[in-house]
N, C-alpha and C positions, 0 to 999 in steps of 0.2 A: 534389483539395484534402482536406486532413484534415478530418476532424469537428472541432468545438471542444469543448475540452479542459474540462467543466464538469461541476459536481455532484457527485453519491456515485459513486465510482469506486472499490469494495472491491479488495484483492487477492485474488486466487483461491491457495486453499490445494490443495497436490499432494495428491491422494488415494493411498493405495497399498493393493494387495492383499498378502493373510498373505506371499505370496512377496516380497515388496520390489518388485513392479512396479506402474508406473503404471496404475492404475485410471481408465483412458479413461471408461468408463461414469459413475463419478460424478462426476468432473471435468463434465460435458455435464450431469450432474443438477444440480451446483451454479450453474452457471453461468445455464441457465434460470429457476432458482430466483430468482437474484440479481435478472435483469432482470424476474421477476413478481413481485418486490416493491419495484420501481422504481429500480434502479439505473440511471445514466446509460450504465454499460461498466464495464470492469473492467481488471485488468492483473497481472502480476508482479511479485513482489520479494522481500524477505529473507525473509518470513513464507509465501512459497512455498517454502521452503527449497531453492532455485536452487543455492546453496552444496556441498549434499548430494548435488548430482544427476551424474550423468556428463555428459559432452559431449553423447552419444546421445540422452541422457534430457533433457535442456536444449534441444536442438533441436527432438526431437519434442514435448516440453511447448509452446515457441513455434508450431509447425504446428497442433497439434492444436487451439491454444485462439484460433487464425485461423480454423480449418472451423467450429468450434463457434460461434465468434462469427457470421459469415454476416452479417458488416455491419451488425448489429443496433444496436450502440453503440460509444462509445470503447474502443479496445484498444491498451494499452500493453503492452510486455515490456520488463521488466528484463533487462539486459545488461551489467551489471558486472562486471568482470573482475580477475585478477591484472595482465594484460599488454593494452597498445592494441591488439595484434594478436588477441588473444581474443575483447576488447569490441568490435570492430569486426566480425570473424565473427557474431558472436551479434547485433548490428544489423541487420547487411545479412540475415540468416536471418529475422526480424521484419518488415523491411520487403516482404520476399518474400511472408510469411506474412499480410500485408495489415495490421499494425500501423498504425494513426496515430501514434504517438510510441513512442520508446523512454525506457526510466528508469535510468540507472547512478550506482551508487557508486562513488567511486574504489577505487583497490587497498588493501587491508588488510591484505595481509603486511610492509607495511614504510611508515615514516614519510615518504612524499614532501617535498620539498621543494615549496614552492609554484609555482615556474615548473613542476614537472613535473603538477601538478594540473591546472593551465592547460591545458598540451598534450596531455593526456589527451583532456578536453572537448573541446577543439579539433579532434583528428584526428576523434574519433568524430562530432561534428558534420558537420563535411566529408567524413565517408567515406557519408552517409546525406541525402538530401531529405527524410526526415518529423522533426516536432520532437525536442528532446531535452531529459528531465526531469532536471536535478542534483540530484541528492538526496544528501543530508549524514545519513546514519544516525548519527551519531558519538554521538547519545544511548544507544547500545546497540552500536554496531561501527563501527569504523574512527576517523578523524581529521575534525576541523572543517574545512570549506570558508572559506576568509575572504571575508568580504562584497565585497573589492576584486573577487576572482575573478570572482564571480556579476557584479558591475558590467561589470567587461573582457568577458566573453563576452557580457551581453545587449548593450551596445553593437558589437560585432563583429558579431554575428549577427542580431540583432534579438529584440523579444519573441513573434514568430511562431514560432521556430527552438528559441530557449531558453527553459526555464520551471524551476521548482524547486520541490523539496520539502524545506524545511528542519526536520531534527528535531533538532539541537543543542541543549541546554538551557541556560537557561531558553527554552523553545519562543516563548512569546509574544515578549517584547522582541528575541527574534533576528527574530522575521518581522516585526517593524514595523521593525526597523533595514533589513531589505532592502527592504522596500517603501519606506522615506523615502531611502536612498539610490541606486533606482531612481526616484526621485520619482511612485511609483507606476505605473509602467512595467510591474513585475516581476509574470508570473503566479504565482501562488504557491500550492500544494498543501499541507494539514495530514496527518499522519499518526500520530498520538497512540493511535490506537483508539476514541478519542472521548472521551477524557479531557480536552483542550483544544481541542475542537470550537467549545464557544460562545466563549470568549474571541478564538479563531483566526479566529472567521468575522467578530468584531466588528471585527478588524483587517483585514478584506476578503480574506479568499481566496476563488481563483476555484472550489473543490472540496475533496474531503476523500477521503483513501485509507486506510479501515480495513480491519481484516481482515473477514471475513464472517458470524464468528460470532454479531456481534450485530446484522446488517446491519436486521433489520427496525427496532429501536429505533434505528440511525442516521437510516435515512429518514424517520420520524417526526419526528427529533428537527431535519432539516435543512429539512422543512417548516414546521415551527413556528418555526423563526429566520427564514424569511422572511416568514413573515407577523406576527413581532414578538410572538407570543403566550406572554410569560414566564411564565404558570403552567405551560403545558404543556411549555413548555421546560424548565423545572425539574424538572417532575414525571418526563420523561424522562430528563434528565441526571445525578441522582443516583444511579439505580440502574447506569446504564452506568460511571460514574467506579467507583461498588463494584466491579463484574466487571474493570473494567480492573486496579483497583489488584492483585488476585490472581493478574492476569498481569505485572505488576512487577517483582514480588519474585521473581523468577525470570528476567527478563531474556527474550531470544528464545528460549531454551526455556520459559519461562513461557508466552508467546503461544502456541508453536505446542502443549503440551501441552492448554491451554484449548481451541484453535481444533478440533484433530483431535476430542477429547471430545465439544463441542458440536453440530459439523457431525454427526458417528456419531450421536448421541443424537437427533438429528432424522430419523436415515434418508436423510439425504443422501451420508454417505460409509457403503459396506460395512465398513470397520476404522476403528478410528483409530492405526492403525501411523504410527509415524514413523521416520527415518531415524537409526541409530544412527552414532556414539555421540552421546547426549546427556546434559547435565547434571542435568535436574531432570525428574519425573514427577508428576503427582496423586496425594495421598492420599486417603482416604476422606471425610476430615473437609472437606479443601478441594472436595471433588467435589458433599458435601454442602451447603457453601454458597455453591459455584456455582449449584446446580439451586434453594434459595431466591432467590436473587438472580435469577435468570432468569424465578421466580415473579413478582418482584416487577416486572421490565420489561415482560412481557406483561401485567398489571394495567393499569401507566400505559399501553402504546400502546392499550388499550381506552378506558381513562376519555379521554384526549384524542383519540379516534377519535371520540367518542359526542355 
């Protein structure tokens, strides 16, 4: 039986060495650090640069993370791909590696008709025994997944098998629409990096899937939300929102550039190398603003902890 998929579940970033190979030592350091901060588990997803890895690298990353996790918390693997056959191969690898669930976006190279989106997720769910997190990442890549498809998948496989990470804009209303369309049965996770976490929490999410870069603040915010401490909530939330706004200006590459910069600065990653090509990089002024805001977040964490 898989572990409960709840709480703060950050998405692991893929560290690279200067020669563009995956840095497994930094990968392990990242996961150990996340558990030390109080994460309930972790997974891979779009900000893991999955779509920029080779097939062999993606399989190796899934296997390495399963070994690194060593049963400590929830581990889910991103398996979205451009064909059903690819996604099933990635999903079966994840199950063998000890993943507690997989997460998948639909193919993004073509705008699929609705029945094809449904069939893709049905085939994936039928190919493995662990849960499938249906990810709508259309806020930054791909097409929206209609709520009717989500309802159909939930009715067909049940709430223990099919879970949801809706990221289509507007996130809050779409989250509530999915919740209401399933009479509260859908287990829903948010992935806004923290910028929509307060609103999403109050709409009934089961967990949050941010990046790793602001994890200390996200863990503190999650705890403040559970204890209904509004003073602490907004003291933490405002610098997190300001930080994420710097990432949002450049889409997925904005998130990747900031994440790698922060984790390298903290000593978790040997380099801040990203796979090329990419569309945006940090300039000096953005880095300076990040550093100022990171200091504000650190101060907020200290204040709410004393």
